[in-house]
MIDOSE-1310 file (N, C-alpha, C; in nm, 2 decimals, decimal comma, always signed):
residues 260
xxxx	+9,98/+8,67/+13,00/+9,97/+8,81/+12,96/+9,84/+8,87/+13,01; +9,84/+9,00/+13,03/+9,71/+9,06/+13,08/+9,60/+9,06/+12,97; +9,48/+9,04/+13,02/+9,37/+9,05/+12,93/+9,27/+9,15/+12,99; +9,18/+9,20/+12,90/+9,08/+9,29/+12,95/+8,97/+9,29/+12,85
xxxx	+8,86/+9,35/+12,89/+8,74/+9,36/+12,81/+8,71/+9,51/+12,78; +8,70/+9,54/+12,65/+8,66/+9,67/+12,60/+8,52/+9,66/+12,56; +8,43/+9,76/+12,61/+8,29/+9,75/+12,58/+8,23/+9,88/+12,57; +8,11/+9,88/+12,50/+8,03/+10,00/+12,50/+7,96/+10,02/+12,64
xxxx	+7,96/+9,92/+12,72/+7,90/+9,93/+12,85/+7,99/+10,00/+12,95; +7,93/+10,10/+13,02/+8,01/+10,18/+13,11/+8,00/+10,12/+13,25; +8,11/+10,06/+13,30/+8,10/+9,99/+13,43/+8,08/+10,09/+13,55; +8,11/+10,22/+13,53/+8,10/+10,31/+13,64/+7,95/+10,36/+13,65
xxxx	+7,90/+10,40/+13,54/+7,76/+10,46/+13,54/+7,66/+10,35/+13,52; +7,70/+10,23/+13,48/+7,61/+10,11/+13,45/+7,52/+10,14/+13,33; +7,57/+10,24/+13,25/+7,49/+10,27/+13,13/+7,53/+10,17/+13,01; +7,43/+10,14/+12,93/+7,45/+10,04/+12,82/+7,54/+10,10/+12,72
xxxx	+7,53/+10,23/+12,70/+7,63/+10,30/+12,61/+7,62/+10,25/+12,47; +7,50/+10,23/+12,41/+7,48/+10,19/+12,28/+7,55/+10,29/+12,18; +7,61/+10,23/+12,08/+7,68/+10,32/+11,98/+7,69/+10,24/+11,85; +7,75/+10,31/+11,75/+7,78/+10,24/+11,62/+7,93/+10,23/+11,59
xxxx	+8,01/+10,26/+11,70/+8,15/+10,24/+11,68/+8,21/+10,22/+11,82; +8,33/+10,15/+11,83/+8,40/+10,12/+11,95/+8,55/+10,12/+11,92; +8,62/+10,21/+11,99/+8,76/+10,22/+11,98/+8,82/+10,12/+12,08; +8,88/+10,01/+12,03/+8,93/+9,90/+12,11/+9,07/+9,93/+12,16
xxxx	+9,16/+9,99/+12,08/+9,30/+10,01/+12,12/+9,35/+10,12/+12,04; +9,44/+10,20/+12,10/+9,52/+10,30/+12,04/+9,66/+10,30/+12,09; +9,75/+10,34/+12,00/+9,89/+10,36/+12,04/+9,98/+10,24/+12,04; +10,08/+10,25/+12,12/+10,19/+10,15/+12,12/+10,16/+10,02/+12,19
xxxx	+10,08/+9,94/+12,13/+10,04/+9,81/+12,19/+10,00/+9,72/+12,08; +10,02/+9,59/+12,11/+9,98/+9,49/+12,02/+9,85/+9,43/+12,07; +9,75/+9,41/+11,99/+9,62/+9,37/+12,03/+9,59/+9,23/+11,97; +9,54/+9,14/+12,05/+9,50/+9,01/+12,01/+9,36/+8,99/+12,06
xxxx	+9,26/+8,96/+11,97/+9,12/+8,95/+12,00/+9,09/+8,80/+12,03; +9,02/+8,77/+12,14/+8,97/+8,64/+12,17/+8,82/+8,62/+12,15; +8,75/+8,73/+12,17/+8,60/+8,72/+12,16/+8,54/+8,85/+12,13; +8,44/+8,85/+12,04/+8,36/+8,97/+12,01/+8,21/+8,92/+12,03
xxxx	+8,14/+8,99/+12,11/+8,00/+8,96/+12,13/+7,91/+9,08/+12,15; +7,79/+9,07/+12,12/+7,70/+9,19/+12,14/+7,56/+9,16/+12,08; +7,49/+9,28/+12,07/+7,35/+9,27/+12,03/+7,33/+9,40/+11,94; +7,26/+9,38/+11,83/+7,22/+9,50/+11,75/+7,08/+9,54/+11,79
xxxx	+7,06/+9,67/+11,82/+6,93/+9,72/+11,86/+6,90/+9,84/+11,77; +6,77/+9,87/+11,77/+6,72/+9,98/+11,69/+6,74/+9,95/+11,54; +6,74/+10,05/+11,46/+6,76/+10,02/+11,32/+6,64/+9,97/+11,25; +6,66/+9,91/+11,13/+6,56/+9,86/+11,04/+6,53/+9,71/+11,08
xxxx	+6,40/+9,68/+11,10/+6,37/+9,54/+11,13/+6,42/+9,44/+11,03; +6,48/+9,33/+11,09/+6,54/+9,22/+11,01/+6,65/+9,26/+10,91; +6,70/+9,38/+10,93/+6,81/+9,43/+10,84/+6,94/+9,35/+10,87; +7,02/+9,34/+10,76/+7,16/+9,29/+10,78/+7,26/+9,40/+10,79
xxxx	+7,35/+9,39/+10,89/+7,45/+9,49/+10,91/+7,59/+9,42/+10,91; +7,69/+9,50/+10,92/+7,83/+9,44/+10,92/+7,91/+9,50/+11,03; +7,97/+9,42/+11,12/+8,08/+9,47/+11,21/+8,21/+9,48/+11,13; +8,27/+9,59/+11,12/+8,39/+9,61/+11,04/+8,51/+9,65/+11,13
xxxx	+8,62/+9,58/+11,11/+8,74/+9,60/+11,19/+8,84/+9,69/+11,11; +8,89/+9,79/+11,17/+8,99/+9,88/+11,10/+9,11/+9,90/+11,19; +9,23/+9,89/+11,14/+9,35/+9,91/+11,22/+9,38/+10,06/+11,22; +9,30/+10,14/+11,29/+9,32/+10,28/+11,31/+9,26/+10,32/+11,44
xxxx	+9,29/+10,44/+11,48/+9,25/+10,49/+11,62/+9,12/+10,57/+11,62; +9,06/+10,59/+11,50/+8,95/+10,68/+11,49/+8,85/+10,61/+11,39; +8,72/+10,66/+11,40/+8,62/+10,60/+11,30/+8,66/+10,63/+11,16; +8,66/+10,54/+11,07/+8,71/+10,56/+10,94/+8,62/+10,65/+10,85
xxxx	+8,67/+10,70/+10,75/+8,60/+10,78/+10,65/+8,50/+10,69/+10,57; +8,40/+10,75/+10,52/+8,30/+10,67/+10,44/+8,38/+10,61/+10,32; +8,33/+10,48/+10,29/+8,39/+10,40/+10,18/+8,53/+10,34/+10,21; +8,58/+10,36/+10,33/+8,70/+10,29/+10,37/+8,69/+10,14/+10,36
xxxx	+8,79/+10,07/+10,33/+8,79/+9,93/+10,32/+8,84/+9,86/+10,45; +8,75/+9,78/+10,51/+8,79/+9,72/+10,64/+8,89/+9,60/+10,63; +8,95/+9,57/+10,74/+9,03/+9,45/+10,74/+8,95/+9,32/+10,75; +8,84/+9,33/+10,82/+8,74/+9,22/+10,83/+8,60/+9,28/+10,84
xxxx	+8,51/+9,20/+10,78/+8,37/+9,24/+10,78/+8,28/+9,12/+10,82; +8,21/+9,14/+10,93/+8,14/+9,02/+10,99/+7,99/+9,05/+10,99; +7,91/+8,97/+10,93/+7,77/+8,99/+10,91/+7,69/+8,97/+11,04; +7,60/+9,06/+11,07/+7,52/+9,05/+11,19/+7,37/+9,09/+11,15
xxxx	+7,28/+9,06/+11,24/+7,14/+9,09/+11,21/+7,08/+9,18/+11,31; +6,99/+9,26/+11,27/+6,92/+9,35/+11,37/+6,84/+9,27/+11,47; +6,83/+9,33/+11,59/+6,76/+9,26/+11,70/+6,80/+9,12/+11,72; +6,93/+9,10/+11,71/+6,98/+8,96/+11,73/+7,12/+8,97/+11,79
xxxx	+7,15/+8,87/+11,88/+7,28/+8,87/+11,94/+7,38/+8,80/+11,85; +7,51/+8,81/+11,88/+7,62/+8,75/+11,80/+7,74/+8,73/+11,88; +7,82/+8,63/+11,85/+7,94/+8,60/+11,91/+8,04/+8,55/+11,80; +8,16/+8,61/+11,80/+8,27/+8,56/+11,71/+8,39/+8,53/+11,80
xxxx	+8,42/+8,40/+11,81/+8,53/+8,35/+11,90/+8,65/+8,32/+11,82; +8,77/+8,36/+11,87/+8,90/+8,34/+11,80/+8,99/+8,27/+11,90; +8,94/+8,16/+11,96/+9,02/+8,09/+12,06/+9,07/+7,95/+12,00; +9,18/+7,90/+12,05/+9,26/+7,95/+12,16/+9,37/+8,05/+12,12
xxxx	+9,40/+8,05/+11,99/+9,52/+8,14/+11,95/+9,49/+8,29/+11,95; +9,36/+8,32/+11,92/+9,33/+8,46/+11,92/+9,36/+8,52/+11,78; +9,29/+8,63/+11,75/+9,31/+8,70/+11,62/+9,41/+8,81/+11,65; +9,53/+8,80/+11,59/+9,64/+8,89/+11,61/+9,63/+9,01/+11,52
xxxx	+9,59/+9,13/+11,58/+9,57/+9,25/+11,50/+9,70/+9,31/+11,44; +9,82/+9,27/+11,50/+9,94/+9,32/+11,44/+9,96/+9,26/+11,30; +9,91/+9,14/+11,28/+9,93/+9,07/+11,15/+9,84/+9,14/+11,05; +9,75/+9,23/+11,09/+9,66/+9,29/+10,99/+9,69/+9,44/+10,99
xxxx	+9,81/+9,48/+11,04/+9,84/+9,62/+11,04/+9,85/+9,68/+10,90; +9,81/+9,81/+10,89/+9,80/+9,87/+10,76/+9,93/+9,95/+10,73; +9,99/+9,92/+10,62/+10,11/+9,99/+10,58/+10,07/+10,13/+10,52; +10,14/+10,23/+10,56/+10,13/+10,36/+10,50/+10,27/+10,41/+10,46
xxxx	+10,27/+10,53/+10,40/+10,40/+10,59/+10,36/+10,48/+10,63/+10,48; +10,42/+10,63/+10,60/+10,49/+10,68/+10,72/+10,52/+10,57/+10,82; +10,46/+10,45/+10,80/+10,48/+10,34/+10,90/+10,38/+10,24/+10,90; +10,39/+10,14/+10,99/+10,30/+10,03/+11,00/+10,21/+10,05/+11,12
xxxx	+10,08/+10,06/+11,09/+9,98/+10,09/+11,20/+9,95/+9,97/+11,28; +10,03/+9,94/+11,39/+10,03/+9,81/+11,45/+9,94/+9,81/+11,57; +9,91/+9,92/+11,64/+9,85/+9,91/+11,77/+9,72/+9,97/+11,78; +9,65/+10,00/+11,67/+9,52/+10,06/+11,67/+9,41/+9,97/+11,62
xxxx	+9,29/+9,98/+11,68/+9,18/+9,90/+11,64/+9,05/+9,97/+11,67; +8,96/+9,99/+11,57/+8,83/+10,04/+11,59/+8,73/+9,95/+11,52; +8,62/+9,92/+11,59/+8,51/+9,84/+11,53/+8,39/+9,93/+11,51; +8,34/+9,92/+11,39/+8,22/+10,01/+11,35/+8,11/+9,92/+11,30
xxxx	+7,99/+9,98/+11,29/+7,87/+9,91/+11,24/+7,85/+9,98/+11,10; +7,83/+9,89/+11,00/+7,82/+9,94/+10,86/+7,70/+9,87/+10,79; +7,64/+9,94/+10,70/+7,53/+9,89/+10,62/+7,57/+9,82/+10,49; +7,70/+9,83/+10,46/+7,76/+9,76/+10,34/+7,87/+9,68/+10,38
xxxx	+7,90/+9,57/+10,31/+7,99/+9,47/+10,35/+8,14/+9,50/+10,32; +8,17/+9,55/+10,20/+8,31/+9,56/+10,16/+8,37/+9,70/+10,18; +8,29/+9,80/+10,21/+8,33/+9,93/+10,24/+8,25/+9,99/+10,35; +8,30/+10,09/+10,43/+8,22/+10,14/+10,54/+8,12/+10,24/+10,50
xxxx	+7,99/+10,21/+10,54/+7,88/+10,30/+10,53/+7,81/+10,31/+10,66; +7,82/+10,43/+10,73/+7,75/+10,44/+10,86/+7,60/+10,43/+10,85; +7,54/+10,36/+10,94/+7,39/+10,35/+10,94/+7,33/+10,49/+10,95; +7,22/+10,50/+10,88/+7,14/+10,62/+10,89/+7,00/+10,60/+10,94
xxxx	+6,98/+10,47/+10,99/+6,85/+10,43/+11,03/+6,84/+10,42/+11,19; +6,95/+10,47/+11,25/+6,95/+10,46/+11,40/+7,00/+10,33/+11,46; +7,06/+10,25/+11,37/+7,11/+10,12/+11,42/+7,23/+10,14/+11,51; +7,23/+10,07/+11,62/+7,35/+10,08/+11,72/+7,37/+9,94/+11,77
xxxx	+7,49/+9,92/+11,84/+7,52/+9,79/+11,90/+7,55/+9,81/+12,05; +7,53/+9,70/+12,12/+7,60/+9,68/+12,25/+7,71/+9,59/+12,22; +7,83/+9,63/+12,24/+7,95/+9,55/+12,20/+8,05/+9,53/+12,31; +8,10/+9,41/+12,31/+8,20/+9,37/+12,41/+8,31/+9,29/+12,34
xxxx	+8,44/+9,33/+12,36/+8,55/+9,27/+12,30/+8,65/+9,23/+12,40; +8,69/+9,10/+12,41/+8,79/+9,05/+12,50/+8,92/+9,04/+12,42; +9,02/+9,11/+12,48/+9,15/+9,12/+12,41/+9,26/+9,09/+12,51; +9,37/+9,04/+12,45/+9,50/+9,03/+12,52/+9,59/+9,13/+12,46
xxxx	+9,67/+9,20/+12,54/+9,76/+9,30/+12,48/+9,88/+9,31/+12,56; +9,99/+9,35/+12,49/+10,12/+9,37/+12,56/+10,19/+9,47/+12,48; +10,30/+9,53/+12,54/+10,38/+9,63/+12,48/+10,44/+9,58/+12,36; +10,44/+9,65/+12,25/+10,51/+9,62/+12,13/+10,64/+9,69/+12,12
xxxx	+10,75/+9,62/+12,09/+10,88/+9,68/+12,08/+10,89/+9,75/+11,95; +10,84/+9,87/+11,94/+10,84/+9,94/+11,81/+10,98/+9,97/+11,76; +11,07/+9,99/+11,85/+11,21/+10,02/+11,81/+11,27/+9,92/+11,71; +11,22/+9,80/+11,72/+11,28/+9,69/+11,63/+11,21/+9,68/+11,50
xxxx	+11,11/+9,76/+11,47/+11,04/+9,76/+11,34/+11,11/+9,84/+11,24; +11,15/+9,78/+11,13/+11,22/+9,86/+11,03/+11,14/+9,86/+10,90; +11,17/+9,95/+10,81/+11,11/+9,95/+10,68/+11,21/+9,99/+10,57; +11,18/+9,95/+10,45/+11,25/+9,99/+10,33/+11,15/+10,01/+10,22
xxxx	+11,18/+10,11/+10,13/+11,09/+10,14/+10,02/+11,00/+10,26/+10,05; +10,90/+10,29/+9,96/+10,81/+10,40/+9,97/+10,69/+10,37/+9,89; +10,58/+10,42/+9,93/+10,45/+10,42/+9,85/+10,43/+10,55/+9,78; +10,50/+10,65/+9,82/+10,48/+10,79/+9,76/+10,59/+10,84/+9,67
xxxx	+10,70/+10,77/+9,67/+10,82/+10,81/+9,59/+10,82/+10,74/+9,46; +10,94/+10,73/+9,40/+10,95/+10,68/+9,27/+10,93/+10,53/+9,26; +10,87/+10,48/+9,15/+10,86/+10,34/+9,13/+10,99/+10,27/+9,11; +11,00/+10,14/+9,13/+11,13/+10,07/+9,12/+11,10/+9,93/+9,05
xxxx	+11,21/+9,87/+9,01/+11,20/+9,73/+8,96/+11,22/+9,63/+9,06; +11,29/+9,66/+9,17/+11,32/+9,57/+9,28/+11,35/+9,65/+9,41; +11,34/+9,57/+9,52/+11,36/+9,63/+9,65/+11,43/+9,54/+9,74; +11,54/+9,58/+9,80/+11,62/+9,51/+9,90/+11,56/+9,54/+10,03
xxxx	+11,49/+9,44/+10,09/+11,43/+9,46/+10,22/+11,54/+9,45/+10,33; +11,61/+9,34/+10,33/+11,73/+9,33/+10,41/+11,83/+9,24/+10,33; +11,96/+9,25/+10,36/+12,06/+9,18/+10,28/+12,08/+9,04/+10,33; +12,13/+8,96/+10,24/+12,17/+8,82/+10,27/+12,31/+8,82/+10,33
xxxx	+12,32/+8,81/+10,46/+12,44/+8,82/+10,53/+12,45/+8,71/+10,63; +12,53/+8,61/+10,61/+12,53/+8,49/+10,70/+12,57/+8,52/+10,84; +12,66/+8,63/+10,85/+12,71/+8,66/+10,98/+12,63/+8,78/+11,05; +12,53/+8,83/+10,98/+12,45/+8,94/+11,03/+12,32/+8,89/+11,10
xxxx	+12,24/+8,99/+11,14/+12,12/+8,97/+11,21/+12,02/+8,90/+11,12; +11,93/+8,82/+11,17/+11,83/+8,75/+11,10/+11,70/+8,82/+11,13; +11,62/+8,86/+11,02/+11,50/+8,93/+11,04/+11,38/+8,85/+11,00; +11,26/+8,91/+11,03/+11,14/+8,84/+10,99/+11,05/+8,95/+10,92
xxxx	+10,99/+8,90/+10,81/+10,91/+8,99/+10,72/+10,77/+9,01/+10,79; +10,73/+9,14/+10,80/+10,60/+9,17/+10,86/+10,49/+9,19/+10,76; +10,52/+9,28/+10,66/+10,42/+9,32/+10,56/+10,48/+9,38/+10,44; +10,41/+9,36/+10,33/+10,45/+9,42/+10,20/+10,33/+9,49/+10,14
xxxx	+10,36/+9,61/+10,09/+10,26/+9,69/+10,02/+10,32/+9,75/+9,89; +10,23/+9,77/+9,79/+10,28/+9,82/+9,67/+10,17/+9,84/+9,57; +10,20/+9,91/+9,46/+10,11/+9,94/+9,35/+10,18/+9,92/+9,22; +10,11/+9,86/+9,13/+10,16/+9,84/+8,99/+10,12/+9,95/+8,90
xxxx	+10,22/+10,02/+8,84/+10,20/+10,13/+8,75/+10,26/+10,10/+8,61; +10,28/+9,97/+8,58/+10,36/+9,93/+8,47/+10,29/+9,95/+8,34; +10,15/+9,95/+8,34/+10,08/+9,94/+8,22/+10,03/+9,81/+8,18; +10,07/+9,70/+8,25/+10,03/+9,57/+8,23/+10,03/+9,48/+8,35
xxxx	+10,01/+9,35/+8,34/+10,01/+9,26/+8,46/+10,16/+9,23/+8,49; +10,20/+9,24/+8,62/+10,33/+9,20/+8,66/+10,32/+9,10/+8,78; +10,43/+9,04/+8,81/+10,43/+8,94/+8,92/+10,54/+8,98/+9,02; +10,50/+9,02/+9,14/+10,60/+9,05/+9,25/+10,65/+8,92/+9,31
xxxx	+10,78/+8,91/+9,31/+10,84/+8,78/+9,35/+10,93/+8,80/+9,47; +10,93/+8,71/+9,56/+11,01/+8,71/+9,68/+11,13/+8,61/+9,67; +11,25/+8,66/+9,69/+11,37/+8,58/+9,69/+11,45/+8,60/+9,82; +11,53/+8,50/+9,86/+11,62/+8,51/+9,97/+11,76/+8,55/+9,93
xxxx	+11,79/+8,55/+9,80/+11,92/+8,59/+9,75/+11,91/+8,70/+9,65; +12,01/+8,78/+9,63/+11,99/+8,89/+9,54/+12,02/+8,85/+9,40; +11,98/+8,94/+9,30/+12,01/+8,92/+9,16/+11,97/+8,79/+9,11; +11,84/+8,75/+9,11/+11,80/+8,62/+9,06/+11,82/+8,61/+8,91
xxxx	+11,86/+8,49/+8,86/+11,88/+8,47/+8,72/+11,75/+8,46/+8,65; +11,75/+8,49/+8,52/+11,62/+8,47/+8,44/+11,59/+8,32/+8,45; +11,46/+8,30/+8,48/+11,41/+8,16/+8,49/+11,42/+8,11/+8,64; +11,47/+8,19/+8,73/+11,48/+8,15/+8,87/+11,33/+8,14/+8,93
xxxx	+11,31/+8,04/+9,02/+11,18/+8,03/+9,08/+11,18/+8,10/+9,21; +11,08/+8,18/+9,24/+11,07/+8,26/+9,36/+11,02/+8,17/+9,48; +11,04/+8,22/+9,60/+10,98/+8,16/+9,72/+10,83/+8,18/+9,71; +10,78/+8,30/+9,68/+10,64/+8,33/+9,66/+10,63/+8,43/+9,55
xxxx	+10,51/+8,44/+9,50/+10,48/+8,55/+9,40/+10,34/+8,59/+9,41; +10,31/+8,72/+9,37/+10,18/+8,78/+9,37/+10,15/+8,85/+9,24; +10,04/+8,82/+9,18/+10,01/+8,88/+9,05/+9,94/+9,02/+9,07; +9,97/+9,12/+8,99/+9,90/+9,25/+9,00/+9,87/+9,30/+8,86
xxxx	+9,74/+9,33/+8,84/+9,71/+9,39/+8,71/+9,75/+9,54/+8,72; +9,75/+9,61/+8,60/+9,79/+9,75/+8,60/+9,70/+9,83/+8,69; +9,76/+9,92/+8,77/+9,69/+10,01/+8,85/+9,64/+9,95/+8,98; +9,66/+9,82/+9,00/+9,61/+9,76/+9,12/+9,72/+9,76/+9,23
xxxx	+9,67/+9,75/+9,36/+9,76/+9,74/+9,47/+9,76/+9,60/+9,53; +9,86/+9,57/+9,60/+9,87/+9,44/+9,67/+9,76/+9,43/+9,77; +9,70/+9,31/+9,78/+9,60/+9,29/+9,90/+9,69/+9,30/+10,03; +9,62/+9,30/+10,14/+9,70/+9,30/+10,27/+9,79/+9,18/+10,28
xxxx	+9,92/+9,20/+10,25/+10,02/+9,09/+10,26/+10,08/+9,11/+10,39; +10,04/+9,03/+10,49/+10,09/+9,04/+10,62/+10,13/+8,90/+10,67; +10,23/+8,89/+10,76/+10,29/+8,77/+10,79/+10,30/+8,75/+10,94; +10,18/+8,76/+11,01/+10,17/+8,73/+11,15/+10,27/+8,81/+11,23
xxxx	+10,34/+8,74/+11,32/+10,44/+8,80/+11,40/+10,58/+8,81/+11,33; +10,58/+8,78/+11,20/+10,70/+8,79/+11,12/+10,73/+8,66/+11,06; +10,77/+8,66/+10,93/+10,80/+8,54/+10,86/+10,95/+8,54/+10,82; +11,03/+8,44/+10,86/+11,17/+8,43/+10,81/+11,17/+8,40/+10,66
xxxx	+11,27/+8,45/+10,59/+11,28/+8,43/+10,45/+11,41/+8,35/+10,43; +11,40/+8,23/+10,36/+11,51/+8,14/+10,35/+11,50/+8,06/+10,23; +11,62/+8,03/+10,17/+11,62/+7,94/+10,05/+11,76/+7,88/+10,05; +11,77/+7,76/+9,98/+11,90/+7,70/+9,96/+11,93/+7,68/+9,82
xxxx	+12,05/+7,72/+9,77/+12,08/+7,71/+9,63/+12,14/+7,57/+9,60; +12,17/+7,55/+9,47/+12,21/+7,41/+9,42/+12,34/+7,37/+9,49; +12,42/+7,46/+9,53/+12,55/+7,43/+9,60/+12,53/+7,40/+9,75; +12,41/+7,42/+9,80/+12,39/+7,39/+9,94/+12,40/+7,51/+10,03
xxxx	+12,42/+7,63/+9,97/+12,44/+7,75/+10,05/+12,30/+7,80/+10,09; +12,29/+7,83/+10,22/+12,16/+7,89/+10,27/+12,16/+8,04/+10,26; +12,05/+8,09/+10,21/+12,04/+8,24/+10,19/+11,92/+8,28/+10,28; +11,94/+8,40/+10,35/+11,84/+8,45/+10,44/+11,82/+8,60/+10,43
xxxx	+11,84/+8,65/+10,31/+11,81/+8,79/+10,28/+11,66/+8,80/+10,24; +11,62/+8,92/+10,20/+11,48/+8,94/+10,16/+11,49/+9,04/+10,05; +11,45/+8,99/+9,93/+11,45/+9,07/+9,81/+11,32/+9,06/+9,73; +11,27/+9,17/+9,69/+11,15/+9,17/+9,60/+11,19/+9,22/+9,46
xxxx	+11,15/+9,14/+9,37/+11,17/+9,17/+9,23/+11,04/+9,16/+9,15; +11,03/+9,25/+9,05/+10,91/+9,25/+8,97/+10,94/+9,18/+8,84; +10,85/+9,08/+8,81/+10,87/+8,99/+8,69/+10,76/+9,01/+8,59; +10,79/+9,00/+8,46/+10,68/+9,00/+8,36/+10,62/+8,87/+8,33
xxxx	+10,68/+8,76/+8,39/+10,63/+8,63/+8,37/+10,59/+8,56/+8,51; +10,50/+8,47/+8,51/+10,46/+8,40/+8,63/+10,55/+8,28/+8,65; +10,56/+8,24/+8,78/+10,63/+8,11/+8,82/+10,78/+8,12/+8,81; +10,84/+8,18/+8,71/+10,98/+8,20/+8,70/+11,01/+8,35/+8,66
xxxx	+11,13/+8,39/+8,70/+11,16/+8,53/+8,70/+11,21/+8,58/+8,56; +11,14/+8,68/+8,51/+11,19/+8,76/+8,39/+11,17/+8,91/+8,43; +11,29/+8,98/+8,43/+11,28/+9,12/+8,48/+11,18/+9,20/+8,40; +11,09/+9,26/+8,47/+10,99/+9,35/+8,41/+11,07/+9,48/+8,36
xxxx	+11,02/+9,53/+8,25/+11,09/+9,65/+8,19/+11,06/+9,77/+8,28; +11,16/+9,86/+8,28/+11,14/+9,99/+8,35/+11,13/+9,98/+8,50; +11,05/+10,07/+8,55/+11,03/+10,07/+8,70/+10,88/+10,06/+8,72; +10,83/+9,94/+8,74/+10,69/+9,91/+8,73/+10,61/+9,93/+8,86
xxxx	+10,67/+9,94/+8,98/+10,60/+9,94/+9,10/+10,66/+10,03/+9,21; +10,57/+10,08/+9,29/+10,61/+10,14/+9,42/+10,60/+10,02/+9,52; +10,70/+10,02/+9,61/+10,71/+9,91/+9,71/+10,75/+9,96/+9,84; +10,69/+9,90/+9,95/+10,72/+9,93/+10,08/+10,71/+9,80/+10,16
xxxx	+10,81/+9,77/+10,24/+10,81/+9,65/+10,32/+10,86/+9,68/+10,46; +10,80/+9,61/+10,56/+10,83/+9,62/+10,70/+10,88/+9,49/+10,75; +10,98/+9,50/+10,84/+11,04/+9,38/+10,90/+11,09/+9,41/+11,04; +11,12/+9,30/+11,11/+11,16/+9,31/+11,25/+11,27/+9,21/+11,28
């Protein structure tokens, strides 16, 4: 697959092009990072900064939460290697109410680790990023649910149909508005009985959102019941108990899932 280097260095003018942000990719492409290297110049002597990765095509707003935050030091070089597999940025795509942000990546320099704060002391980087990229077949990406509409008790991502297409789960997003702690559970068959054990579960306190639940290039969902029947649907249910399913009261969560 084709590879290329994205850099603050301008190969035409031979200018170093120091900056505190670098747009690595935009649009309909999948990006896999193999290497990030550079040098922090200017800024405060001996200060600690953070390279932050965002799955978007523009510099983020202040206080935005990055996908990754990498510590670097002023007046020092750095290298972050992700070989041989590479760091697949599709697996870190951000879910929104309108879609899965799969092909965008910007790297910025921040003075804080967990949220973005642009340097005010003149700190800049010389940055070079080695990426492999190829066209992403967006037409095959599907979604069910919403983050802006009504809350639900469960969500059918795709149905369990032995004769139908087999899908892979890309990402789950959601927010708990139940008033208490709930457990989002993943099943391969619909209508789980009380006490059924899920394939996976995630705990959410009231008002909290799921952490970035991403599944690489897509995760098949499968289980086998006591009669030996294989189920390959994808169903999300909200439980009031951990480890085994007890239907949570009311409509406790907004849910959005992407699959391919």
